[in-house]
Backbone as JSON, one array per atom type, in Angstrom:
{
  "sequence": "XXXXXXXXXXXXXXXXXXXXXXXXXXXXXXXXXXXXXXXXXXXXXXXXXXXXXXXXXXXXXXXXXXXXXXXXXXXXXXXXXXXXXXXXXXXXXXXXXXXXXXXXXXXXXXXXXXXXXXXXXXXXXXXXXXXXXXXXXXXXXXXXXXXXXXXXXXXXXXXXXXXXXXXXXXXXXXXXXXXXXXXXXXXXXXXXXXXXXXXXXXXXXXXXXXXXXXXXXXXXXXXXXXXXXX",
  "N": [[-43.83, 42.43, -17.82], [-42.78, 40.83, -19.9], [-43.98, 42.05, -22.12], [-42.79, 44.56, -22.04], [-40.16, 43.83, -22.53], [-40.37, 42.84, -25.15], [-41.08, 45.14, -26.51], [-38.8, 46.67, -26.18], [-36.99, 45.12, -27.6], [-37.83, 45.48, -30.19], [-37.04, 47.94, -31.14], [-35.86, 48.64, -33.63], [-35.34, 48.19, -37.2], [-35.24, 45.52, -38.02], [-35.47, 41.94, -38.78], [-35.71, 38.74, -37.14], [-38.46, 40.27, -35.33], [-38.08, 40.25, -32.58], [-35.41, 40.42, -32.21], [-32.44, 41.11, -30.47], [-30.57, 43.97, -30.29], [-28.59, 45.68, -28.71], [-26.8, 47.85, -29.01], [-27.66, 49.32, -31.14], [-28.0, 52.07, -33.36], [-30.02, 54.26, -35.1], [-29.83, 54.93, -38.63], [-28.73, 58.09, -39.94], [-28.74, 58.86, -42.48], [-30.52, 58.87, -45.57], [-32.08, 56.09, -47.32], [-31.95, 56.44, -50.12], [-29.66, 58.03, -50.55], [-27.62, 56.32, -49.76], [-27.91, 54.16, -51.57], [-27.54, 55.49, -54.0], [-24.86, 56.22, -53.78], [-23.63, 53.64, -53.74], [-24.35, 52.52, -56.28], [-23.46, 54.5, -58.0], [-20.65, 54.68, -57.62], [-20.0, 52.06, -58.31], [-20.82, 52.2, -60.96], [-18.94, 54.01, -61.96], [-16.56, 52.5, -61.77], [-17.24, 50.54, -63.62], [-17.54, 52.01, -66.04], [-14.98, 53.18, -66.33], [-13.4, 50.9, -66.58], [-14.51, 49.8, -68.9], [-13.72, 51.77, -70.71], [-10.89, 51.63, -70.54], [-10.41, 48.98, -71.38], [-11.09, 49.21, -73.99], [-9.15, 50.56, -75.32], [-6.66, 50.98, -77.85], [-3.93, 48.79, -78.66], [-2.96, 47.61, -75.88], [-5.42, 46.47, -74.98], [-7.19, 46.58, -77.05], [-7.8, 44.43, -78.59], [-9.69, 42.97, -77.32], [-12.99, 41.65, -77.27], [-16.46, 42.75, -77.11], [-17.9, 41.13, -75.29], [-15.82, 40.1, -73.66], [-14.84, 42.44, -72.6], [-17.03, 43.32, -71.1], [-17.07, 41.3, -69.19], [-14.71, 41.88, -67.83], [-15.37, 44.36, -66.81], [-17.28, 43.55, -64.97], [-15.62, 42.15, -63.16], [-14.07, 44.26, -62.23], [-15.94, 45.86, -60.88], [-16.67, 43.97, -58.97], [-14.24, 43.84, -57.62], [-14.19, 46.34, -56.34], [-16.55, 46.19, -54.72], [-16.09, 43.84, -53.18], [-13.55, 44.39, -51.95], [-13.76, 46.99, -50.76], [-16.49, 47.54, -49.76], [-17.33, 45.02, -48.62], [-14.96, 44.5, -47.37], [-14.9, 46.47, -45.39], [-16.96, 45.55, -43.73], [-15.79, 43.14, -42.85], [-13.81, 44.07, -41.2], [-15.02, 45.77, -39.31], [-17.33, 44.63, -38.29], [-18.21, 44.19, -35.68], [-18.84, 46.63, -34.55], [-20.64, 47.89, -36.14], [-23.57, 48.1, -35.74], [-23.91, 50.31, -33.98], [-22.44, 52.29, -35.12], [-21.88, 55.28, -37.05], [-20.52, 55.76, -39.36], [-20.21, 56.15, -42.93], [-20.06, 53.73, -44.48], [-20.77, 51.88, -42.55], [-23.39, 52.62, -42.11], [-24.37, 51.96, -44.59], [-24.24, 49.16, -44.42], [-26.03, 48.77, -42.33], [-28.35, 49.55, -43.56], [-28.54, 47.63, -45.63], [-28.87, 45.41, -44.04], [-31.52, 45.34, -43.43], [-32.57, 43.66, -45.21], [-31.27, 41.36, -44.59], [-30.67, 40.46, -41.59], [-28.57, 39.14, -40.44], [-26.18, 40.35, -40.8], [-26.13, 42.62, -39.18], [-26.04, 41.55, -36.69], [-23.68, 40.29, -36.63], [-23.41, 37.58, -37.48], [-21.89, 34.34, -37.38], [-21.44, 32.91, -39.81], [-21.75, 34.89, -41.85], [-19.71, 36.69, -41.18], [-17.38, 35.11, -41.48], [-17.63, 34.31, -44.2], [-17.69, 36.81, -45.57], [-15.23, 37.84, -44.86], [-13.4, 36.1, -46.09], [-14.21, 36.56, -48.74], [-13.63, 39.31, -49.02], [-10.82, 39.52, -48.64], [-9.7, 37.69, -50.35], [-11.2, 37.28, -52.89], [-11.61, 39.93, -53.57], [-8.99, 41.35, -54.06], [-8.13, 39.47, -55.98], [-10.0, 39.86, -58.01], [-9.32, 42.35, -59.1], [-6.82, 41.62, -59.96], [-7.37, 39.77, -62.0], [-8.39, 41.43, -63.98], [-6.11, 42.92, -64.64], [-4.57, 40.77, -65.55], [-5.87, 39.99, -67.91], [-5.63, 42.32, -69.42], [-2.93, 42.39, -69.88], [-2.46, 40.04, -71.11], [-1.8, 37.64, -69.68], [-0.81, 34.27, -69.19], [-2.19, 32.83, -67.32], [-4.71, 33.86, -67.04], [-7.34, 32.85, -67.5], [-7.43, 30.83, -65.67], [-7.41, 32.24, -63.28], [-9.89, 33.55, -63.6], [-11.6, 31.33, -63.46], [-11.09, 30.35, -60.85], [-11.83, 32.53, -59.18], [-14.53, 32.88, -59.89], [-15.62, 30.4, -59.18], [-15.23, 30.54, -56.42], [-16.86, 32.74, -55.77], [-19.37, 31.76, -56.57], [-19.68, 29.53, -54.88], [-19.72, 30.78, -52.35], [-22.06, 32.35, -52.61], [-24.05, 30.41, -52.98], [-23.94, 29.06, -50.5], [-24.66, 31.21, -48.93], [-27.37, 31.71, -49.6], [-28.4, 29.16, -49.04], [-27.93, 28.65, -46.31], [-29.57, 30.6, -45.16], [-32.01, 29.75, -46.12], [-32.28, 27.36, -44.69], [-32.66, 28.46, -42.23], [-35.19, 29.3, -42.43], [-35.74, 31.72, -43.68], [-35.68, 33.77, -41.79], [-34.47, 36.18, -41.28], [-35.28, 38.42, -42.63], [-37.92, 40.48, -43.96], [-40.08, 38.52, -45.27], [-40.89, 38.44, -48.66], [-41.01, 41.19, -48.98], [-40.85, 43.9, -51.23], [-38.53, 45.52, -51.58], [-36.6, 45.05, -49.45], [-36.51, 42.23, -49.21], [-36.81, 41.05, -51.9], [-35.24, 42.74, -53.55], [-32.83, 43.62, -52.08], [-32.0, 41.21, -50.68], [-32.49, 38.97, -52.46], [-32.15, 39.72, -55.37], [-29.73, 41.3, -55.4], [-27.89, 39.46, -54.63], [-28.21, 37.14, -56.13], [-27.01, 37.72, -58.47], [-24.38, 36.98, -58.08], [-24.5, 34.34, -58.49], [-25.58, 33.75, -61.02], [-23.91, 35.22, -62.91], [-21.19, 34.37, -62.23], [-21.56, 31.61, -62.87], [-21.85, 31.69, -65.68], [-19.31, 32.69, -66.32], [-17.69, 30.65, -65.37], [-18.32, 28.54, -67.12], [-17.38, 29.74, -69.46], [-14.58, 29.99, -68.85], [-13.99, 27.3, -68.54], [-14.39, 26.32, -71.16], [-12.43, 27.77, -72.57], [-10.03, 26.93, -71.32], [-10.18, 24.2, -71.79], [-10.01, 24.14, -74.57], [-7.43, 25.13, -74.9], [-5.96, 23.09, -73.67], [-6.59, 20.95, -75.34], [-5.38, 21.83, -77.7], [-2.71, 21.84, -76.82], [-2.35, 19.12, -76.34], [-2.61, 18.06, -78.93], [-0.44, 19.27, -80.19], [1.66, 18.13, -78.75], [1.29, 15.49, -79.46], [1.89, 15.5, -82.19], [4.57, 16.11, -82.13], [5.58, 13.83, -81.02]],
  "CA": [[-42.38, 42.35, -18.03], [-42.54, 40.28, -21.24], [-44.37, 43.06, -23.09], [-41.77, 45.6, -22.04], [-38.99, 43.26, -23.18], [-40.64, 42.77, -26.59], [-41.07, 46.51, -27.03], [-37.4, 47.08, -26.25], [-36.32, 44.36, -28.66], [-38.31, 45.89, -31.52], [-36.63, 49.31, -31.46], [-34.98, 48.59, -34.8], [-36.15, 47.77, -38.37], [-34.78, 44.21, -38.49], [-36.22, 40.71, -38.5], [-37.04, 38.72, -36.5], [-38.77, 41.49, -34.59], [-37.62, 40.15, -31.2], [-33.95, 40.42, -32.23], [-31.84, 42.05, -29.53], [-29.39, 44.68, -30.79], [-28.52, 46.73, -27.69], [-25.98, 49.02, -29.39], [-28.16, 49.86, -32.4], [-28.32, 53.49, -33.54], [-30.65, 54.4, -36.42], [-29.11, 55.72, -39.63], [-29.17, 59.47, -40.17], [-28.71, 59.06, -43.93], [-31.65, 58.18, -46.21], [-31.79, 54.95, -48.18], [-31.62, 56.9, -51.46], [-28.27, 58.5, -50.57], [-26.75, 55.15, -49.67], [-27.99, 53.41, -52.82], [-26.93, 56.3, -55.06], [-23.42, 56.06, -53.62], [-23.22, 52.3, -54.14], [-24.47, 52.31, -57.71], [-22.66, 55.5, -58.7], [-19.24, 54.26, -57.6], [-19.93, 50.85, -59.14], [-20.91, 52.65, -62.34], [-17.65, 54.61, -62.33], [-15.63, 51.4, -62.02], [-17.67, 49.89, -64.86], [-17.24, 52.88, -67.18], [-13.53, 53.32, -66.47], [-12.89, 49.62, -67.1], [-14.94, 49.71, -70.29], [-12.86, 52.69, -71.48], [-9.53, 51.11, -70.58], [-10.35, 47.76, -72.19], [-11.35, 49.54, -75.39], [-8.01, 51.27, -75.89], [-5.85, 50.23, -78.81], [-2.63, 48.38, -78.15], [-2.99, 46.57, -74.85], [-6.69, 45.78, -74.8], [-8.08, 46.79, -78.18], [-8.15, 43.14, -79.2], [-10.77, 42.35, -76.57], [-14.32, 41.86, -77.79], [-17.42, 43.36, -76.2], [-18.2, 40.18, -74.21], [-14.71, 40.04, -72.73], [-14.78, 43.74, -71.9], [-18.09, 43.32, -70.08], [-16.62, 40.41, -68.11], [-13.71, 42.6, -67.04], [-16.12, 45.38, -66.07], [-17.86, 42.83, -63.84], [-14.58, 41.88, -62.18], [-13.65, 45.53, -61.64], [-16.98, 46.21, -59.91], [-16.51, 43.01, -57.88], [-13.07, 44.24, -56.85], [-14.61, 47.44, -55.47], [-17.53, 45.74, -53.71], [-15.45, 42.89, -52.26], [-12.45, 44.97, -51.18], [-14.14, 48.16, -49.99], [-17.74, 47.37, -49.02], [-17.25, 43.82, -47.78], [-13.77, 44.65, -46.54], [-15.31, 47.25, -44.22], [-17.7, 44.66, -42.84], [-14.88, 42.16, -42.26], [-12.99, 44.74, -40.19], [-15.78, 46.51, -38.3], [-18.63, 43.99, -38.07], [-18.61, 44.19, -34.27], [-19.3, 47.96, -34.11], [-21.54, 48.45, -37.16], [-24.91, 48.51, -35.29], [-23.93, 51.61, -33.32], [-21.53, 53.22, -35.8], [-22.54, 56.13, -38.04], [-19.7, 55.95, -40.56], [-21.05, 55.94, -44.11], [-20.14, 52.32, -44.86], [-21.53, 51.18, -41.52], [-24.8, 52.9, -42.39], [-24.71, 51.13, -45.76], [-24.5, 47.79, -43.95], [-27.27, 48.76, -41.53], [-29.45, 49.6, -44.53], [-28.64, 46.33, -46.27], [-29.3, 44.42, -43.04], [-32.99, 45.25, -43.43], [-32.86, 42.5, -46.04], [-30.61, 40.2, -43.99], [-30.2, 40.96, -40.3], [-27.39, 38.41, -39.99], [-25.04, 41.26, -40.85], [-26.15, 43.57, -38.07], [-25.76, 40.82, -35.46], [-22.37, 39.65, -36.83], [-23.56, 36.12, -37.56], [-20.6, 33.7, -37.67], [-21.3, 32.58, -41.22], [-21.54, 36.08, -42.67], [-18.39, 37.24, -40.88], [-16.37, 34.25, -42.11], [-17.77, 34.37, -45.65], [-17.32, 38.13, -46.07], [-13.79, 38.02, -44.67], [-12.75, 35.38, -47.2], [-14.53, 37.28, -49.97], [-12.94, 40.6, -49.07], [-9.37, 39.44, -48.69], [-9.27, 36.85, -51.47], [-11.83, 37.57, -54.18], [-11.44, 41.36, -53.88], [-7.73, 41.55, -54.79], [-8.08, 38.6, -57.16], [-10.83, 40.45, -59.07], [-8.49, 43.36, -59.76], [-5.72, 40.89, -60.59], [-7.8, 39.16, -63.26], [-8.48, 42.51, -64.97], [-4.72, 43.15, -65.06], [-4.11, 39.6, -66.29], [-6.42, 40.03, -69.27], [-5.08, 43.48, -70.13], [-1.54, 42.11, -70.22], [-2.43, 38.72, -71.76], [-1.1, 36.64, -68.88], [-1.24, 32.91, -69.56], [-3.02, 32.28, -66.25], [-5.9, 34.71, -66.86], [-8.59, 32.08, -67.4], [-7.36, 30.09, -64.41], [-7.89, 33.2, -62.28], [-11.33, 33.72, -63.79], [-12.26, 30.13, -62.97], [-10.95, 30.26, -59.39], [-12.65, 33.59, -58.56], [-15.95, 32.61, -60.13], [-16.0, 29.25, -58.34], [-15.31, 31.02, -55.05], [-18.06, 33.57, -55.65], [-20.55, 30.89, -56.67], [-19.76, 28.73, -53.65], [-20.15, 31.67, -51.27], [-23.45, 32.76, -52.82], [-24.91, 29.25, -52.74], [-23.99, 28.89, -49.05], [-25.39, 32.36, -48.38], [-28.8, 31.45, -49.75], [-28.8, 27.88, -48.45], [-27.97, 28.78, -44.85], [-30.76, 31.36, -44.8], [-33.15, 28.87, -46.39], [-32.4, 26.44, -43.56], [-33.16, 29.26, -41.1], [-36.58, 29.66, -42.69], [-35.8, 33.13, -44.11], [-36.09, 34.47, -40.58], [-33.72, 37.42, -41.07], [-35.8, 39.46, -43.51], [-39.38, 40.5, -44.09], [-40.3, 37.66, -46.43], [-41.77, 38.97, -49.68], [-40.94, 42.64, -49.1], [-40.32, 44.18, -52.57], [-37.19, 46.11, -51.55], [-35.69, 44.41, -48.53], [-36.34, 40.81, -49.52], [-36.59, 40.73, -53.32], [-34.14, 43.51, -54.16], [-31.61, 43.5, -51.3], [-31.57, 39.84, -50.38], [-32.5, 38.05, -53.61], [-31.55, 40.22, -56.61], [-28.35, 41.76, -55.26], [-27.01, 38.32, -54.37], [-28.33, 36.12, -57.17], [-26.04, 38.09, -59.5], [-23.15, 36.23, -57.83], [-24.72, 32.96, -58.91], [-25.79, 33.72, -62.47], [-22.74, 35.68, -63.67], [-20.09, 33.41, -62.08], [-21.84, 30.39, -63.63], [-21.51, 31.97, -67.08], [-17.86, 32.84, -66.42], [-17.11, 29.32, -65.17], [-18.46, 27.85, -68.4], [-16.45, 30.4, -70.39], [-13.22, 29.59, -68.52], [-13.9, 25.85, -68.84], [-14.23, 26.15, -72.62], [-11.13, 28.32, -72.97], [-8.96, 26.07, -70.81], [-10.28, 22.92, -72.49], [-9.49, 24.35, -75.92], [-5.97, 25.25, -74.79], [-5.41, 21.77, -73.38], [-6.73, 20.16, -76.57], [-4.32, 22.28, -78.6], [-1.43, 21.38, -76.29], [-2.27, 17.67, -76.54], [-2.36, 17.82, -80.36], [0.93, 19.67, -80.49], [2.54, 17.13, -78.17], [1.13, 14.26, -80.25], [2.6, 15.69, -83.46], [6.02, 16.06, -81.86], [5.95, 12.43, -80.77]],
  "C": [[-42.06, 41.84, -19.43], [-42.9, 41.29, -22.31], [-43.32, 44.15, -23.18], [-40.52, 45.11, -22.75], [-39.16, 43.21, -24.68], [-40.57, 44.15, -27.22], [-39.64, 47.0, -27.19], [-36.69, 46.4, -27.41], [-36.69, 44.86, -30.04], [-37.92, 47.31, -31.9], [-35.57, 49.33, -32.56], [-35.82, 48.06, -35.97], [-35.9, 46.33, -38.83], [-35.68, 43.05, -38.06], [-35.27, 39.62, -38.03], [-37.22, 39.92, -35.57], [-38.3, 41.44, -33.14], [-36.09, 40.1, -31.1], [-33.41, 41.48, -31.28], [-30.57, 42.65, -30.11], [-29.18, 45.89, -29.86], [-27.75, 47.98, -28.1], [-26.52, 49.74, -30.62], [-28.48, 51.36, -32.32], [-28.86, 53.64, -34.96], [-29.81, 55.26, -37.35], [-29.64, 57.15, -39.69], [-29.07, 59.85, -41.64], [-29.86, 58.3, -44.56], [-31.19, 57.03, -47.09], [-31.33, 55.4, -49.56], [-30.16, 57.34, -51.57], [-27.3, 57.33, -50.55], [-26.74, 54.37, -50.98], [-27.36, 54.17, -53.98], [-25.41, 56.19, -54.98], [-22.96, 54.71, -54.17], [-23.25, 52.13, -55.64], [-23.67, 53.31, -58.53], [-21.19, 55.08, -58.76], [-19.06, 52.98, -58.42], [-19.97, 51.22, -60.62], [-19.62, 53.28, -62.83], [-16.63, 53.53, -62.63], [-15.96, 50.71, -63.34], [-17.25, 50.72, -66.08], [-15.74, 53.02, -67.41], [-12.93, 52.05, -67.06], [-13.28, 49.43, -68.56], [-14.06, 50.58, -71.19], [-11.46, 52.11, -71.63], [-9.43, 49.88, -71.48], [-10.64, 48.01, -73.66], [-10.21, 50.28, -76.07], [-7.21, 50.37, -76.83], [-4.52, 49.86, -78.17], [-2.77, 47.24, -77.15], [-4.28, 45.79, -74.83], [-7.64, 45.92, -75.98], [-8.53, 45.51, -78.84], [-9.31, 42.46, -78.49], [-12.12, 42.67, -77.17], [-15.25, 42.41, -76.73], [-17.74, 42.44, -75.02], [-17.08, 40.15, -73.18], [-14.58, 41.33, -71.95], [-15.84, 43.82, -70.81], [-17.71, 42.43, -68.9], [-15.61, 41.11, -67.22], [-14.35, 43.74, -66.26], [-16.74, 44.75, -64.82], [-16.81, 42.6, -62.75], [-14.1, 43.17, -61.5], [-14.65, 45.98, -60.58], [-16.9, 45.26, -58.71], [-15.33, 43.39, -56.99], [-13.4, 45.36, -55.88], [-15.52, 46.95, -54.35], [-16.88, 44.81, -52.7], [-14.43, 43.58, -51.36], [-12.9, 46.09, -50.26], [-15.37, 47.91, -49.12], [-17.66, 46.18, -48.07], [-16.01, 43.83, -46.9], [-14.07, 45.43, -45.28], [-16.04, 46.36, -43.21], [-16.75, 43.69, -42.14], [-14.04, 42.77, -41.15], [-13.8, 45.29, -39.02], [-17.14, 45.91, -37.98], [-19.13, 44.11, -36.64], [-19.11, 45.55, -33.79], [-20.33, 48.57, -35.05], [-22.9, 48.87, -36.61], [-24.96, 49.91, -34.67], [-23.07, 52.66, -33.99], [-22.27, 54.01, -36.88], [-21.63, 56.49, -39.21], [-20.53, 55.56, -41.78], [-21.19, 54.46, -44.45], [-20.85, 51.48, -43.8], [-23.02, 51.4, -41.74], [-25.27, 52.13, -43.62], [-25.05, 49.71, -45.31], [-25.76, 47.71, -43.1], [-28.49, 48.84, -42.44], [-29.64, 48.24, -45.18], [-29.17, 45.26, -45.31], [-30.81, 44.35, -42.9], [-33.44, 44.08, -44.3], [-32.22, 41.23, -45.52], [-29.96, 40.64, -42.69], [-29.0, 40.19, -39.76], [-26.16, 39.32, -39.95], [-24.99, 42.2, -39.65], [-25.93, 42.89, -36.72], [-24.44, 40.04, -35.56], [-22.47, 38.13, -36.73], [-22.25, 35.48, -38.0], [-20.4, 33.41, -39.15], [-20.99, 33.81, -42.05], [-20.17, 36.7, -42.42], [-17.3, 36.43, -41.58], [-16.42, 34.37, -43.64], [-17.29, 35.7, -46.21], [-15.83, 38.4, -45.89], [-13.01, 37.33, -45.77], [-12.97, 36.12, -48.51], [-13.72, 38.56, -50.11], [-11.44, 40.45, -49.32], [-8.83, 38.49, -49.75], [-9.88, 37.33, -52.79], [-11.77, 39.05, -54.55], [-10.17, 41.62, -54.65], [-7.63, 40.7, -56.05], [-8.9, 39.17, -58.32], [-10.06, 41.53, -59.82], [-7.34, 42.69, -60.53], [-6.15, 40.31, -61.93], [-7.99, 40.22, -64.35], [-7.09, 42.8, -65.53], [-4.24, 42.0, -65.93], [-4.62, 39.59, -67.72], [-5.84, 41.19, -70.07], [-3.65, 43.23, -70.59], [-1.34, 40.71, -70.8], [-1.62, 37.68, -70.99], [-1.67, 35.25, -69.18], [-2.21, 32.32, -68.53], [-4.37, 32.99, -66.11], [-7.2, 33.92, -66.72], [-8.6, 31.18, -66.16], [-7.86, 30.99, -63.28], [-9.4, 33.39, -62.37], [-12.1, 32.54, -63.22], [-12.24, 30.07, -61.45], [-11.85, 31.29, -58.7], [-14.13, 33.26, -58.7], [-16.46, 31.42, -59.32], [-16.16, 29.69, -56.88], [-16.55, 31.86, -54.81], [-19.33, 32.72, -55.66], [-20.74, 30.09, -55.39], [-20.26, 29.57, -52.48], [-21.61, 32.06, -51.39], [-24.42, 31.61, -52.56], [-25.04, 29.0, -51.24], [-24.79, 30.0, -48.4], [-26.89, 32.12, -48.44], [-29.23, 30.2, -48.98], [-28.88, 27.96, -46.93], [-29.2, 29.56, -44.41], [-32.03, 30.55, -45.06], [-33.37, 27.91, -45.22], [-32.87, 27.15, -42.29], [-34.59, 29.72, -41.31], [-36.77, 31.11, -43.1], [-36.27, 34.02, -42.96], [-35.48, 35.86, -40.45], [-34.11, 38.54, -42.03], [-37.32, 39.41, -43.5], [-39.74, 39.78, -45.38], [-41.31, 38.28, -47.39], [-41.73, 40.48, -49.84], [-40.27, 43.01, -50.42], [-38.9, 44.75, -52.59], [-36.25, 45.27, -50.7], [-35.46, 42.94, -48.84], [-35.96, 40.58, -50.98], [-35.43, 41.49, -53.95], [-32.83, 43.34, -53.39], [-31.13, 42.05, -51.2], [-31.45, 38.97, -51.63], [-31.71, 38.61, -54.79], [-30.07, 40.55, -56.45], [-27.38, 40.63, -54.96], [-27.08, 37.25, -55.45], [-27.42, 36.45, -58.35], [-24.76, 37.28, -59.36], [-23.35, 34.73, -57.97], [-24.77, 32.89, -60.43], [-24.51, 34.07, -63.24], [-21.53, 34.76, -63.46], [-20.32, 32.1, -62.82], [-21.46, 30.55, -65.1], [-19.99, 32.03, -67.26], [-17.13, 31.52, -66.18], [-17.17, 28.52, -66.46], [-17.49, 28.41, -69.43], [-15.02, 29.96, -70.13], [-12.99, 28.12, -68.83], [-13.63, 25.63, -70.32], [-12.87, 26.63, -73.08], [-9.99, 27.4, -72.54], [-8.98, 24.71, -71.5], [-9.72, 23.03, -73.9], [-7.97, 24.45, -75.9], [-5.33, 23.9, -74.54], [-5.49, 20.86, -74.6], [-5.64, 20.52, -77.57], [-2.96, 21.79, -78.14], [-1.27, 19.88, -76.51], [-1.98, 17.33, -78.01], [-0.95, 18.16, -80.75], [1.93, 18.64, -79.98], [2.49, 15.84, -78.97], [1.9, 14.34, -81.55], [4.11, 15.58, -83.27], [6.49, 14.64, -81.62], [5.86, 11.58, -82.03]]
}
């Protein structure tokens, strides 16, 4: 009886191998098709944003570093709003659903099965990310293109939120002993789980420092101006 139960539990590609996913249906799309979609659409957002931020008039004053930062936020807007937004809405049916974005999540879950079992942490984190940092990422692009005074405040808030979510993402899995992936697997662990998420630690850290410097310089200038008036 125990052997039969273990065999039934393992009819999926996820870890731990005894994970029970009764509604699971295997993807009918190959990994290559899913990854090509993800990186192609992300590339389109990057290229379009790079083009827009290089136009004379509204954004021609932006340097290469600032344009790259806005490209990052545009790609974040797509990933947070569309990809993670899908998960936040349909997390409970993803294991058995064959919609393209559900298959994307089932593929990614090979690197972190918490998504295919609708783990409480991932559902809460991705919902906040989708409905806050997604729209905010597009907003910060608009704010820089139109020189809004609050643009670096937005950059700081979004980047802090992304960093906090990514740190919790890794730390909670660390406390679980990396039980939800095949530890050391070159694609599922190192590429899906580690690389694709560590970006939301490294890049937000850089942007937090950048926003800190910009806001500190503005405050210093405001303090000097106020001092002269007094």
